[in-house]
N, CA, C and O of each residue as an XYZ file, in Angstrom:
904
protein
N      -3.031    -15.107     -2.739
C      -4.314    -15.699     -3.434
C      -5.157    -14.522     -3.772
O      -5.311    -13.564     -3.015
N      -5.734    -14.653     -5.032
C      -6.709    -13.715     -5.439
C      -8.068    -14.071     -4.797
O      -8.437    -15.241     -4.704
N      -8.790    -13.041     -4.363
C     -10.085    -13.188     -3.846
C     -11.149    -12.541     -4.779
O     -10.948    -11.555     -5.487
N     -12.298    -13.233     -4.677
C     -13.528    -12.641     -5.421
C     -13.951    -11.396     -4.655
O     -13.984    -11.357     -3.425
N     -14.289    -10.328     -5.495
C     -14.885     -9.131     -4.825
C     -16.002     -8.685     -5.769
O     -15.797     -8.253     -6.904
N     -17.247     -8.834     -5.177
C     -18.399     -8.428     -5.944
C     -19.084     -7.204     -5.268
O     -19.262     -7.182     -4.050
N     -19.451     -6.223     -6.061
C     -19.916     -4.912     -5.496
C     -21.366     -4.688     -5.993
O     -21.732     -5.111     -7.090
N     -22.184     -4.004     -5.145
C     -23.526     -3.790     -5.570
C     -23.838     -2.349     -5.077
O     -23.572     -2.050     -3.912
N     -24.381     -1.468     -5.907
C     -24.820     -0.130     -5.480
C     -26.262     -0.335     -4.974
O     -27.091     -0.932     -5.661
N     -26.538      0.164     -3.779
C     -27.778     -0.210     -3.065
C     -28.462      1.051     -2.576
O     -27.884      2.138     -2.562
N     -29.727      0.870     -2.172
C     -30.407      1.948     -1.538
C     -30.238      1.814      0.004
O     -29.762      0.778      0.469
N     -30.559      2.680      0.673
C     -30.437      2.574      2.177
C     -31.401      1.506      2.671
O     -31.041      0.736      3.562
N     -32.676      1.426      2.099
C     -33.528      0.371      2.608
C     -32.971     -1.049      2.326
O     -33.187     -1.942      3.146
N     -32.310     -1.274      1.271
C     -31.745     -2.563      0.937
C     -30.653     -2.870      1.962
O     -30.608     -3.952      2.547
N     -29.776     -1.884      2.159
C     -28.665     -2.184      3.055
C     -29.087     -2.433      4.480
O     -28.439     -3.176      5.217
N     -30.284     -1.745      4.895
C     -30.753     -1.983      6.172
C     -31.390     -3.346      6.390
O     -31.295     -3.953      7.457
N     -32.039     -3.793      5.333
C     -32.645     -5.146      5.287
C     -31.560     -6.130      5.364
O     -31.593     -6.977      6.256
N     -30.625     -6.098      4.532
C     -29.547     -7.103      4.438
C     -28.761     -7.257      5.724
O     -28.446     -8.354      6.187
N     -28.448     -6.023      6.304
C     -27.750     -5.919      7.581
C     -28.539     -6.631      8.719
O     -27.928     -7.292      9.560
N     -29.804     -6.509      8.748
C     -30.563     -7.176      9.713
C     -30.477     -8.680      9.605
O     -30.328     -9.406     10.588
N     -30.578     -9.109      8.366
C     -30.471    -10.552      8.124
C     -29.162    -11.173      8.597
O     -29.114    -12.204      9.268
N     -27.991    -10.396      8.157
C     -26.746    -11.041      8.447
C     -26.382    -10.981      9.953
O     -25.591    -11.789     10.439
N     -26.959    -10.031     10.659
C     -26.631    -10.011     12.131
C     -27.133    -11.257     12.867
O     -26.717    -11.507     13.998
N     -27.965    -11.994     12.284
C     -28.497    -13.243     12.900
C     -27.549    -14.384     12.571
O     -27.568    -15.393     13.275
N     -26.751    -14.281     11.579
C     -25.864    -15.350     11.164
C     -24.348    -15.245     11.190
O     -23.611    -16.228     11.263
N     -23.956    -14.048     11.130
C     -22.490    -13.719     11.122
C     -21.976    -12.854     12.301
O     -22.720    -12.142     12.975
N     -20.705    -12.971     12.483
C     -20.176    -12.072     13.586
C     -19.644    -10.849     13.059
O     -19.202    -10.858     11.910
N     -19.625     -9.736     13.784
C     -19.008     -8.450     13.275
C     -17.539     -8.576     13.188
O     -16.904     -9.360     13.893
N     -16.999     -7.772     12.290
C     -15.578     -7.725     11.924
C     -14.784     -7.331     13.323
O     -15.359     -6.582     14.111
N     -13.569     -7.795     13.607
C     -12.760     -7.476     14.630
C     -12.462     -6.002     14.823
O     -12.109     -5.550     15.913
N     -12.609     -5.291     13.767
C     -12.304     -3.787     13.843
C     -13.516     -3.031     14.284
O     -13.481     -1.801     14.327
N     -14.626     -3.729     14.625
C     -15.798     -3.066     14.904
C     -15.602     -2.217     16.096
O     -15.139     -2.703     17.128
N     -15.966     -0.845     15.998
C     -15.853      0.102     16.926
C     -17.084      0.320     17.779
O     -17.041      0.987     18.813
N     -18.212     -0.272     17.309
C     -19.541      0.043     17.947
C     -20.624     -0.375     17.035
O     -20.366     -0.851     15.929
N     -21.883     -0.204     17.488
C     -23.054     -0.613     16.709
C     -23.068      0.034     15.301
O     -23.637     -0.534     14.368
N     -22.467      1.171     15.157
C     -22.533      1.897     13.843
C     -21.401      1.624     12.952
O     -21.269      2.154     11.848
N     -20.501      0.686     13.527
C     -19.155      0.311     12.674
C     -18.120      1.317     12.887
O     -17.952      1.844     13.987
N     -17.374      1.612     11.781
C     -16.207      2.449     11.958
C     -16.100      3.242     10.617
O     -16.653      2.920      9.565
N     -15.279      4.361     10.825
C     -15.030      5.230      9.603
C     -13.749      4.836      8.930
O     -12.750      4.596      9.608
N     -13.741      4.763      7.643
C     -12.529      4.581      6.898
C     -12.227      5.884      6.114
O     -13.121      6.543      5.582
N     -10.959      6.206      6.076
C     -10.504      7.372      5.251
C      -9.287      6.991      4.524
O      -8.289      6.642      5.154
N      -9.301      7.034      3.210
C      -8.180      6.650      2.381
C      -7.728      7.756      1.483
O      -8.539      8.492      0.919
N      -6.442      7.873      1.349
C      -5.838      8.631      0.435
C      -5.318      7.955     -0.700
O      -4.316      7.249     -0.579
N      -5.973      8.116     -1.941
C      -5.653      7.493     -3.081
C      -4.478      8.123     -3.966
O      -4.404      9.348     -4.063
N      -3.614      7.338     -4.575
C      -2.473      7.963     -5.328
C      -2.706      7.568     -6.745
O      -3.361      6.565     -7.026
N      -2.154      8.378     -7.674
C      -2.103      8.044     -9.157
C      -0.849      8.643     -9.686
O      -0.182      9.474     -9.069
N      -0.571      8.176    -10.858
C       0.664      8.677    -11.551
C       0.398      9.935    -12.411
O      -0.734     10.419    -12.449
N       1.342     10.423    -13.042
C       1.348     11.621    -13.808
C       0.353     11.535    -14.914
O      -0.170     12.564    -15.339
N       0.052     10.314    -15.422
C      -0.821     10.057    -16.495
C      -2.144      9.637    -15.992
O      -2.990      9.268    -16.807
N      -2.411      9.659    -14.691
C      -3.690      9.115    -14.170
C      -3.995      7.696    -14.705
O      -5.134      7.381    -15.049
N      -2.977      6.877    -14.763
C      -3.172      5.524    -15.356
C      -4.150      4.715    -14.438
O      -4.957      3.967    -14.991
N      -4.131      4.813    -13.096
C      -5.112      4.082    -12.288
C      -6.507      4.463    -12.665
O      -7.336      3.599    -12.952
N      -6.774      5.693    -12.670
C      -8.187      6.146    -13.109
C      -8.496      5.758    -14.438
O      -9.610      5.275    -14.645
N      -7.579      5.909    -15.502
C      -8.002      5.648    -16.850
C      -8.171      4.088    -17.030
O      -9.057      3.625    -17.748
N      -7.319      3.348    -16.374
C      -7.588      1.763    -16.535
C      -8.860      1.422    -15.970
O      -9.509      0.529    -16.514
N      -9.330      2.035    -14.905
C     -10.681      1.760    -14.295
C     -11.776      2.206    -15.215
O     -12.765      1.502    -15.420
N     -11.601      3.332    -15.746
C     -12.641      3.878    -16.660
C     -12.723      2.963    -17.876
O     -13.829      2.666    -18.327
N     -11.563      2.490    -18.445
C     -11.492      1.649    -19.594
C     -11.828      0.285    -19.436
O     -12.042     -0.394    -20.440
N     -11.913     -0.277    -18.126
C     -12.143     -1.581    -17.658
C     -10.977     -2.582    -17.965
O     -11.141     -3.774    -18.227
N      -9.826     -1.955    -17.898
C      -8.593     -2.824    -18.248
C      -8.584     -4.059    -17.294
O      -8.845     -3.936    -16.098
N      -8.288     -5.202    -17.846
C      -8.349     -6.441    -17.087
C      -7.581     -6.444    -15.788
O      -8.101     -6.816    -14.736
N      -6.328     -6.019    -15.881
C      -5.469     -5.980    -14.698
C      -5.054     -4.500    -14.390
O      -4.410     -3.831    -15.199
N      -5.438     -4.060    -13.243
C      -5.097     -2.744    -12.841
C      -4.736     -2.590    -11.354
O      -5.002     -3.503    -10.574
N      -4.161     -1.505    -10.956
C      -3.676     -1.460     -9.670
C      -4.290     -0.097     -9.030
O      -4.619      0.877     -9.706
N      -4.390     -0.188     -7.612
C      -4.645      0.938     -6.871
C      -3.595      1.184     -5.696
O      -3.119      0.222     -5.093
N      -3.289      2.341     -5.424
C      -2.333      2.669     -4.277
C      -3.037      3.600     -3.376
O      -3.642      4.580     -3.811
N      -2.958      3.285     -2.051
C      -3.666      4.154     -1.074
C      -2.944      4.023      0.306
O      -2.155      3.118      0.577
N      -3.284      4.965      1.087
C      -2.935      5.037      2.490
C      -4.270      5.072      3.263
O      -5.139      5.856      2.883
N      -4.492      4.235      4.368
C      -5.758      4.198      4.993
C      -5.713      4.332      6.520
O      -4.885      3.727      7.201
N      -6.620      5.135      7.013
C      -6.760      5.223      8.569
C      -8.081      4.969      8.905
O      -8.935      4.829      8.029
N      -8.358      4.887     10.220
C      -9.724      4.440     10.747
C     -10.127      5.477     11.866
O      -9.321      5.831     12.727
N     -11.373      5.922     11.804
C     -12.077      6.745     12.801
C     -11.135      7.974     13.053
O     -10.895      8.366     14.195
N     -10.615      8.559     11.934
C      -9.893      9.779     11.990
C      -8.603      9.718     12.890
O      -8.086     10.775     13.252
N      -8.117      8.608     13.227
C      -7.013      8.350     14.058
C      -5.652      8.030     13.273
O      -5.726      7.378     12.232
N      -4.607      8.405     13.675
C      -3.277      7.969     13.127
C      -2.626      6.967     13.882
O      -1.448      6.681     13.671
N      -3.386      6.356     14.838
C      -2.742      5.312     15.633
C      -2.387      4.076     14.702
O      -1.357      3.422     14.856
N      -3.315      3.822     13.739
C      -3.041      2.756     12.805
C      -3.052      3.374     11.353
O      -4.055      3.896     10.867
N      -1.886      3.270     10.734
C      -1.864      3.772      9.304
C      -1.419      2.729      8.495
O      -0.375      2.175      8.841
N      -2.070      2.289      7.348
C      -1.936      1.280      6.527
C      -1.649      1.742      5.080
O      -2.326      2.585      4.492
N      -0.569      1.101      4.565
C      -0.178      1.320      3.192
C      -0.594      0.236      2.479
O      -0.259     -0.876      2.890
N      -1.382      0.353      1.307
C      -1.890     -0.800      0.583
C      -1.825     -0.612     -0.910
O      -2.102      0.446     -1.474
N      -1.428     -1.750     -1.524
C      -1.540     -1.779     -2.932
C      -2.434     -2.897     -3.312
O      -2.287     -4.036     -2.870
N      -3.397     -2.533     -4.171
C      -4.536     -3.509     -4.577
C      -4.414     -3.834     -6.066
O      -4.304     -2.927     -6.891
N      -4.434     -5.146     -6.417
C      -4.280     -5.414     -7.900
C      -5.643     -6.214     -8.131
O      -6.033     -7.126     -7.402
N      -6.305     -5.730     -9.259
C      -7.504     -6.379     -9.654
C      -7.497     -7.040    -10.969
O      -6.986     -6.477    -11.937
N      -8.079     -8.298    -11.062
C      -8.147     -8.980    -12.320
C      -9.679     -9.318    -12.434
O     -10.185    -10.169    -11.703
N     -10.391     -8.629    -13.367
C     -11.801     -8.778    -13.443
C     -12.412     -8.620    -12.015
O     -12.258     -7.571    -11.390
N     -13.108     -9.680    -11.512
C     -13.789     -9.447    -10.269
C     -12.825    -10.083     -9.088
O     -13.297    -10.242     -7.962
N     -11.635    -10.395     -9.343
C     -10.729    -10.985     -8.339
C      -9.647    -10.003     -7.871
O      -9.042     -9.336     -8.710
N      -9.405     -9.899     -6.671
C      -8.464     -8.975     -6.141
C      -7.344     -9.662     -5.324
O      -7.522    -10.732     -4.742
N      -6.128     -8.948     -5.318
C      -5.198     -9.332     -4.361
C      -4.590     -8.103     -3.756
O      -4.338     -7.135     -4.473
N      -4.330     -8.095     -2.400
C      -4.025     -6.840     -1.713
C      -2.816     -7.069     -0.899
O      -2.709     -8.110     -0.251
N      -1.848     -6.113     -0.890
C      -0.590     -6.203     -0.103
C      -0.787     -4.979      0.869
O      -1.078     -3.866      0.432
N      -0.620     -5.235      2.177
C      -0.880     -4.219      3.184
C       0.154     -4.265      4.342
O       0.569     -5.335      4.787
N       0.538     -3.088      4.795
C       1.461     -3.130      6.023
C       1.253     -1.812      6.698
O       0.836     -0.836      6.074
N       1.564     -1.778      8.059
C       1.505     -0.564      8.825
C       2.699      0.243      8.646
O       3.831     -0.235      8.560
N       2.397      1.561      8.588
C       3.640      2.548      8.402
C       3.400      3.572      9.527
O       2.358      3.627     10.180
N       4.459      4.370      9.687
C       4.517      5.441     10.700
C       3.936      6.688     10.058
O       3.785      6.780      8.840
N       3.616      7.645     10.923
C       3.068      8.951     10.480
C       4.179      9.608      9.622
O       3.922     10.191      8.569
N       5.344      9.491     10.095
C       6.547     10.186      9.339
C       6.619      9.618      7.975
O       6.782     10.364      7.009
N       6.495      8.199      7.832
C       6.504      7.623      6.491
C       5.364      8.076      5.648
O       5.527      8.308      4.450
N       4.130      8.217      6.285
C       2.990      8.692      5.508
C       3.309     10.024      4.916
O       3.145     10.185      3.706
N       3.731     10.945      5.633
C       4.011     12.221      5.223
C       5.036     12.359      4.123
O       4.940     13.208      3.237
N       5.970     11.533      4.216
C       7.019     11.486      3.079
C       6.382     10.969      1.872
O       6.668     11.548      0.824
N       5.533      9.943      1.824
C       4.784      9.531      0.637
C       3.916     10.602      0.183
O       3.789     10.785     -1.028
N       3.344     11.282      0.968
C       2.409     12.470      0.574
C       3.178     13.520     -0.148
O       2.629     14.226     -0.993
N       4.432     13.641      0.162
C       5.267     14.682     -0.522
C       5.968     14.112     -1.790
O       6.743     14.801     -2.453
N       5.674     12.870     -2.084
C       6.232     12.343     -3.261
C       7.544     11.669     -3.116
O       8.237     11.408     -4.100
N       7.919     11.361     -1.810
C       9.276     10.760     -1.510
C       8.993      9.293     -1.198
O       7.889      8.877     -0.845
N      10.121      8.522     -1.364
C      10.087      7.078     -1.107
C      10.331      6.878      0.427
O      10.808      7.763      1.137
N       9.972      5.665      0.867
C      10.189      5.255      2.261
C      11.011      3.965      2.310
O      11.260      3.390      1.250
N      11.439      3.486      3.448
C      12.066      2.292      3.600
C      11.289      1.026      3.094
O      10.118      0.852      3.434
N      11.900      0.209      2.339
C      11.206     -1.032      1.970
C      12.141     -2.206      2.079
O      13.329     -1.979      2.307
N      11.686     -3.512      1.928
C      12.547     -4.633      2.051
C      12.971     -5.228      0.706
O      13.522     -6.327      0.642
N      12.691     -4.451     -0.400
C      13.142     -4.821     -1.800
C      12.295     -5.985     -2.229
O      12.631     -6.531     -3.280
N      11.297     -6.432     -1.615
C      10.452     -7.537     -2.005
C       9.123     -7.068     -2.778
O       8.503     -6.063     -2.432
N       8.775     -7.813     -3.762
C       7.613     -7.399     -4.490
C       6.265     -7.813     -3.707
O       5.128     -7.643     -4.147
N       6.578     -8.346     -2.557
C       5.360     -8.561     -1.594
C       5.238     -7.532     -0.699
O       4.288     -7.540      0.085
N       6.142     -6.540     -0.686
C       6.025     -5.449      0.321
C       5.389     -4.267     -0.528
O       5.875     -3.908     -1.601
N       4.318     -3.722      0.013
C       3.639     -2.620     -0.589
C       4.486     -1.282     -0.740
O       4.313     -0.424     -1.606
N       5.467     -1.274      0.307
C       6.323      0.000      0.213
C       7.209     -0.146     -1.052
O       7.354      0.842     -1.771
N       7.775     -1.249     -1.346
C       8.433     -1.519     -2.509
C       7.715     -1.101     -3.723
O       8.268     -0.378     -4.551
N       6.454     -1.541     -3.873
C       5.542     -1.296     -5.008
C       5.275      0.187     -5.000
O       5.267      0.758     -6.091
N       5.072      0.826     -3.984
C       4.958      2.318     -3.930
C       6.117      3.042     -4.431
O       6.037      3.934     -5.276
N       7.190      2.641     -3.894
C       8.519      3.290     -4.198
C       8.820      3.219     -5.726
O       9.259      4.199     -6.328
N       8.577      2.075     -6.305
C       8.768      1.970     -7.730
C       7.794      2.849     -8.452
O       8.215      3.475     -9.425
N       6.556      2.969     -8.095
C       5.663      3.848     -8.742
C       6.024      5.314     -8.602
O       5.832      6.126     -9.507
N       6.570      5.624     -7.390
C       6.941      7.019     -7.184
C       8.277      7.385     -8.139
O       8.401      8.470     -8.706
N       9.089      6.477     -8.204
C      10.329      6.653     -8.954
C      10.173      6.668    -10.552
O      10.812      7.403    -11.304
N       9.275      5.790    -10.907
C       9.142      5.527    -12.518
C       7.949      6.215    -13.021
O       7.855      6.511    -14.212
N       6.991      6.496    -12.122
C       5.723      6.993    -12.660
C       5.242      8.269    -12.045
O       4.180      8.756    -12.431
N       5.972      8.850    -11.095
C       5.520     10.056    -10.499
C       4.309      9.977     -9.663
O       3.499     10.902     -9.624
N       4.158      8.746     -8.906
C       3.012      8.768     -7.981
C       2.833      9.747     -7.108
O       3.780     10.184     -6.454
N       1.526     10.241     -6.982
C       1.169     11.392     -6.128
C      -0.191     11.249     -5.611
O      -1.053     10.590     -6.194
N      -0.387     11.914     -4.440
C      -1.858     11.830     -3.865
C      -2.826     12.481     -4.859
O      -2.440     13.441     -5.525
N      -4.005     12.021     -4.978
C      -5.009     12.519     -5.847
C      -6.313     12.820     -5.260
O      -6.928     13.818     -5.635
N      -6.828     11.961     -4.284
C      -8.208     12.282     -3.740
C      -8.321     11.482     -2.435
O      -7.702     10.432     -2.267
N      -9.160     12.038     -1.493
C      -9.408     11.380     -0.274
C     -10.777     10.831     -0.443
O     -11.640     11.469     -1.045
N     -11.003      9.613      0.096
C     -12.322      8.925     -0.035
C     -12.644      8.491      1.402
O     -11.860      7.793      2.046
N     -13.713      8.884      1.842
C     -14.140      8.491      3.272
C     -15.704      7.809      3.191
O     -16.491      8.004      2.265
N     -15.931      7.045      4.274
C     -17.208      6.395      4.355
C     -17.225      5.757      5.673
O     -16.190      5.563      6.310
N     -18.525      5.392      6.137
C     -18.766      4.591      7.402
C     -18.931      3.082      6.901
O     -19.652      2.801      5.943
N     -18.315      2.279      7.516
C     -18.434      0.777      7.156
C     -18.920     -0.069      8.347
O     -18.500      0.083      9.494
N     -19.879     -1.010      7.958
C     -20.325     -2.135      8.965
C     -19.883     -3.322      8.277
O     -20.201     -3.499      7.101
N     -19.142     -4.188      8.942
C     -18.553     -5.369      8.314
C     -18.847     -6.620      9.078
O     -18.895     -6.580     10.307
N     -19.066     -7.828      8.355
C     -19.404     -9.000      8.909
C     -18.439    -10.091      8.308
O     -18.021     -9.987      7.155
N     -18.121    -11.074      9.078
C     -17.250    -12.183      8.595
C     -17.758    -13.541      8.856
O     -18.491    -13.776      9.816
N     -17.350    -14.499      7.953
C     -17.813    -15.839      8.158
C     -16.512    -16.680      7.705
O     -16.120    -16.619      6.540
N     -15.916    -17.399      8.592
C     -14.680    -17.979      8.530
C     -14.628    -18.972      7.358
O     -13.728    -18.814      6.532
N     -15.511    -19.988      7.202
C     -15.438    -20.799      5.977
C     -15.465    -20.050      4.695
O     -16.352    -19.212      4.538
N     -14.670    -20.242      3.850
C     -14.499    -19.419      2.574
C     -13.911    -18.096      2.843
O     -13.744    -17.319      1.903
N     -13.558    -17.748      4.134
C     -12.932    -16.442      4.296
C     -13.747    -15.326      3.781
O     -13.241    -14.420      3.118
N     -15.110    -15.379      4.100
C     -16.110    -14.412      3.602
C     -16.057    -13.125      4.377
O     -15.992    -13.165      5.605
N     -16.079    -12.046      3.760
C     -16.293    -10.765      4.339
C     -17.288     -9.915      3.593
O     -17.146     -9.682      2.393
N     -18.321     -9.439      4.321
C     -19.330     -8.685      3.735
C     -19.376     -7.357      4.464
O     -19.425     -7.264      5.690
N     -19.355     -6.332      3.619
C     -19.297     -4.923      4.148
C     -20.360     -4.163      3.593
O     -20.777     -4.380      2.455
N     -20.872     -3.180      4.424
C     -21.890     -2.238      4.166
C     -21.275     -0.799      4.312
O     -20.980     -0.373      5.428
N     -21.088     -0.072      3.199
C     -20.592      1.243      3.307
C     -21.588      2.329      2.931
O     -22.327      2.247      1.950
N     -21.555      3.402      3.822
C     -22.579      4.415      3.749
C     -21.835      5.710      3.807
O     -20.749      5.807      4.378
N     -22.481      6.776      3.163
C     -22.025      8.187      3.201
C     -20.731      8.254      2.481
O     -19.843      8.951      2.974
N     -20.502      7.570      1.300
C     -19.278      7.728      0.681
C     -19.118      9.130      0.209
O     -20.091      9.710     -0.273
N     -17.942      9.725      0.313
C     -17.748     11.213      0.127
C     -16.235     11.311     -0.377
O     -15.428     10.399     -0.202
N     -15.929     12.544     -1.039
C     -14.630     12.746     -1.461
C     -14.222     14.126     -1.204
O     -15.035     15.033     -1.026
N     -12.882     14.282     -1.185
C     -12.218     15.632     -1.043
C     -11.005     15.700     -1.765
O     -10.239     14.737     -1.815
N     -10.741     16.974     -2.431
C      -9.501     17.086     -3.150
C      -8.350     17.666     -2.302
O      -7.249     17.929     -2.787
N      -8.699     17.863     -0.896
C      -7.744     18.469     -0.069
C      -6.709     17.581      0.523
O      -6.543     17.487      1.739
N      -5.953     16.872     -0.446
C      -5.081     15.746     -0.082
C      -3.962     16.112      0.856
O      -3.349     15.272      1.516
N      -3.726     17.410      0.884
C      -2.672     17.819      1.722
C      -3.065     17.823      3.180
O      -2.205     17.986      4.046
N      -4.401     17.639      3.491
C      -4.952     17.599      4.853
C      -5.249     16.324      5.364
O      -5.792     16.213      6.463
N      -4.913     15.233      4.597
C      -5.196     13.824      4.945
C      -4.605     13.583      6.336
O      -3.452     13.909      6.618
N      -5.452     12.994      7.195
C      -5.096     12.664      8.567
C      -5.543     13.743      9.527
O      -5.388     13.560     10.734
N      -6.099     14.878      9.060
C      -6.603     15.986      9.900
C      -8.161     15.755      9.845
O      -8.726     14.963      9.092
N      -8.769     16.596     10.791
C     -10.320     16.479     10.885
C     -11.027     17.636     10.311
O     -12.256     17.648     10.379
N     -10.367     18.658      9.726
C     -11.048     19.824      9.161
C     -11.098     19.732      7.620
O     -10.956     20.737      6.924
N     -11.298     18.535      7.117
C     -11.475     18.327      5.708
C     -12.941     18.512      5.167
O     -13.918     18.008      5.720
N     -12.998     19.309      3.997
C     -14.383     19.503      3.499
C     -14.615     18.363      2.446
O     -13.749     18.081      1.618
N     -15.754     17.758      2.510
C     -16.067     16.626      1.547
C     -17.283     17.026      0.635
O     -18.109     17.894      0.919
N     -17.267     16.329     -0.401
C     -18.444     16.304     -1.369
C     -19.026     14.863     -1.293
O     -18.304     13.878     -1.449
N     -20.317     14.782     -1.053
C     -20.980     13.443     -0.988
C     -21.357     12.964     -2.364
O     -21.727     13.786     -3.202
N     -21.286     11.733     -2.633
C     -21.655     11.154     -3.853
C     -23.124     11.116     -4.226
O     -23.523     11.019     -5.386
N     -23.989     11.208     -3.026
C     -25.351     11.216     -3.275
C     -25.851      9.879     -3.927
O     -26.222      8.961     -3.196
N     -25.867      9.755     -5.315
C     -26.468      8.625     -5.906
C     -25.753      7.362     -5.637
O     -26.345      6.283     -5.604
N     -24.389      7.498     -5.430
C     -23.566      6.212     -5.272
C     -23.009      6.215     -3.815
O     -21.872      5.774     -3.644
N     -23.699      6.663     -2.790
C     -23.101      6.780     -1.536
C     -23.375      5.465     -0.563
O     -23.036      5.474      0.621
N     -23.941      4.480     -1.112
C     -24.259      3.214     -0.403
C     -23.772      2.070     -1.127
O     -24.244      1.844     -2.241
N     -22.851      1.285     -0.618
C     -22.220      0.135     -1.401
C     -22.263     -1.054     -0.579
O     -21.952     -0.959      0.609
N     -22.640     -2.251     -1.114
C     -22.446     -3.441     -0.439
C     -21.357     -4.235     -1.295
O     -21.427     -4.379     -2.515
N     -20.273     -4.762     -0.424
C     -19.220     -5.486     -1.044
C     -19.161     -6.917     -0.410
O     -19.264     -7.065      0.807
N     -18.999     -7.920     -1.235
C     -18.987     -9.314     -0.906
C     -17.597     -9.951     -1.373
O     -17.325    -10.111     -2.563
N     -16.764    -10.290     -0.344
C     -15.479    -10.804     -0.664
C     -15.255    -12.169     -0.059
O     -15.595    -12.428      1.096
N     -14.683    -13.022     -0.854
C     -14.495    -14.430     -0.463
C     -13.372    -15.049     -1.314
O     -12.982    -14.545     -2.367
N     -12.850    -16.252     -0.741
C     -11.660    -16.795     -1.442
C     -12.271    -17.794     -2.659
O     -12.467    -17.342     -3.787
N     -12.506    -18.969     -2.369
C     -12.943    -19.953     -3.444
C     -14.528    -20.079     -3.492
O     -15.109    -20.291     -4.557
N     -15.119    -19.952     -2.421
C     -16.573    -20.202     -2.394
C     -17.260    -19.350     -1.398
O     -16.672    -18.755     -0.496
N     -18.621    -19.320     -1.623
C     -19.488    -18.477     -0.625
C     -20.595    -19.484     -0.447
O     -21.187    -19.949     -1.421
N     -20.898    -19.846      0.882
C     -22.072    -20.734      1.226
C     -23.378    -20.250      0.711
O     -23.725    -19.069      0.716
N     -24.118    -21.308      0.241
C     -25.484    -21.005     -0.342
C     -26.378    -20.219      0.577
O     -27.146    -19.371      0.124
N     -26.288    -20.496      1.907
C     -27.305    -19.869      2.761
C     -26.948    -18.348      2.884
O     -27.833    -17.553      3.198
N     -25.592    -17.906      2.626
C     -25.341    -16.471      2.534
C     -25.829    -15.822      1.352
O     -26.310    -14.690      1.405
N     -25.725    -16.516      0.222
C     -26.324    -16.068     -1.086
C     -27.884    -15.760     -0.876
O     -28.463    -14.773     -1.328
N     -28.466    -16.797     -0.099
C     -29.912    -16.633      0.047
C     -30.235    -15.366      0.956
O     -31.199    -14.637      0.722
N     -29.416    -15.177      1.934
C     -29.604    -14.062      2.813
C     -29.449    -12.728      2.194
O     -30.080    -11.740      2.570
N     -28.493    -12.736      1.126
C     -28.198    -11.500      0.338
C     -29.168    -11.228     -0.851
O     -29.092    -10.210     -1.538
N     -30.003    -12.128     -1.023
C     -31.056    -11.991     -2.201
C     -32.169    -10.962     -1.823
O     -32.816    -11.077     -0.782
N     -32.363     -9.936     -2.732
C     -33.407     -9.059     -2.533
C     -34.239     -8.974     -3.725
O     -35.320     -8.391     -3.643
N     -33.813     -9.550     -4.948
C     -34.556     -9.702     -6.191
C     -34.418     -8.282     -6.929
O     -35.040     -8.111     -7.978
N     -33.671     -7.332     -6.436
C     -33.628     -6.040     -7.048
C     -32.128     -5.496     -7.270
O     -31.872     -4.582     -8.053
N     -31.206     -6.141     -6.520
C     -29.901     -5.569     -6.649
C     -29.187     -6.068     -7.929
O     -29.479     -7.175     -8.380
N     -28.358     -5.368     -8.463
C     -27.594     -5.793     -9.596
C     -26.042     -5.521     -9.334
O     -25.615     -4.483     -8.829
N     -25.337     -6.491     -9.704
C     -23.802     -6.290     -9.594
C     -23.352     -5.130    -10.337
O     -23.940     -4.774    -11.358
N     -22.301     -4.500     -9.859
C     -21.855     -3.274    -10.440
C     -20.254     -3.283    -10.434
O     -19.633     -3.852     -9.536
N     -19.668     -2.663    -11.422
C     -18.185     -2.505    -11.356
C     -17.938     -1.168    -10.674
O     -17.194     -0.342    -11.203
N     -18.560     -0.927     -9.476
C     -18.454      0.304     -8.732
C     -16.965      0.454     -8.310
O     -16.332     -0.475     -7.809
N     -16.483      1.611     -8.532
C     -15.180      2.139     -8.066
C     -15.313      3.393     -7.279
O     -15.648      4.446     -7.823
N     -15.040      3.296     -5.919
C     -15.041      4.498     -5.154
C     -14.014      5.574     -5.631
O     -14.302      6.769     -5.698
N     -12.786      5.053     -5.959
C     -11.732      5.866     -6.359
C     -12.243      6.716     -7.641
O     -12.228      7.947     -7.658
N     -12.674      5.952     -8.657
C     -13.198      6.610     -9.846
C     -14.276      7.664     -9.663
O     -14.175      8.794    -10.141
N     -15.299      7.249     -8.959
C     -16.471      8.049     -8.773
C     -16.067      9.301     -7.923
O     -16.536     10.412     -8.172
N     -15.181      9.076     -6.915
C     -14.747     10.244     -6.187
C     -13.799     11.230     -6.853
O     -13.813     12.430     -6.579
N     -12.975     10.679     -7.739
C     -12.181     11.564     -8.624
C     -13.025     12.456     -9.539
O     -12.845     13.669     -9.640
N     -14.025     11.714    -10.243
C     -14.892     12.385    -11.088
C     -15.805     13.351    -10.343
O     -16.129     14.442    -10.813
N     -16.183     12.917     -9.212
C     -17.113     13.838     -8.509
C     -16.564     15.185     -8.049
O     -17.248     16.207     -8.109
N     -15.309     15.162     -7.589
C     -14.662     16.439     -7.149
C     -14.177     17.239     -8.372
O     -14.092     18.465     -8.297
N     -13.854     16.563     -9.511
C     -13.321     17.241    -10.726
C     -14.401     17.824    -11.508
O     -14.136     18.735    -12.292
N     -15.638     17.376    -11.373
C     -16.869     17.926    -12.099
C     -17.440     19.177    -11.385
O     -18.278     19.885    -11.942
N     -16.972     19.435    -10.141
C     -17.530     20.540     -9.337
C     -16.711     21.734     -9.532
O     -16.998     22.781     -8.950
């Protein structure tokens, strides 16, 4: 099922205000590691023609993103993800992989898959073989997340968005990052078919505008302009 994904570039004051409101109505995400949330670090891949980046820049109606994701700088849980976007709707395929499989993908090699188009490993392998999929940028940030079961609503507050071109060091702790500064705070609202009116009221500040914010694009551009 495709889910709606709305993004907003915010100030720190706006995120703090909205977070205080939501704490009274929603429960924290199950991945919550503490009051400050948890750290997400993703290694994004692109092909030889940088098609994922160019499609995002051009606003292509249907586009893909390929990434490996870890949490709190730990390799205990490593997720392989392929995300397809149609306008503001997304579909994501995700599975856990081993550290050895992660390293093989980072070297541009294929890993075991079940030959199903629902398996992100299959989709990764196809892109590796036919498009030369390779690591391009590391994107990291701190996330505080809240969920509301009706409508499968998930609201996330991302802070300190930063990028690194040291893709060969993914999974290590000695990575040097460049902060996005102007675009380092993001609110994301995700849901299936509907979002309750009371949540829309809680999210209203009168000043936020929806954005086609792409962490991957901004981080690629951020490190390549320096």
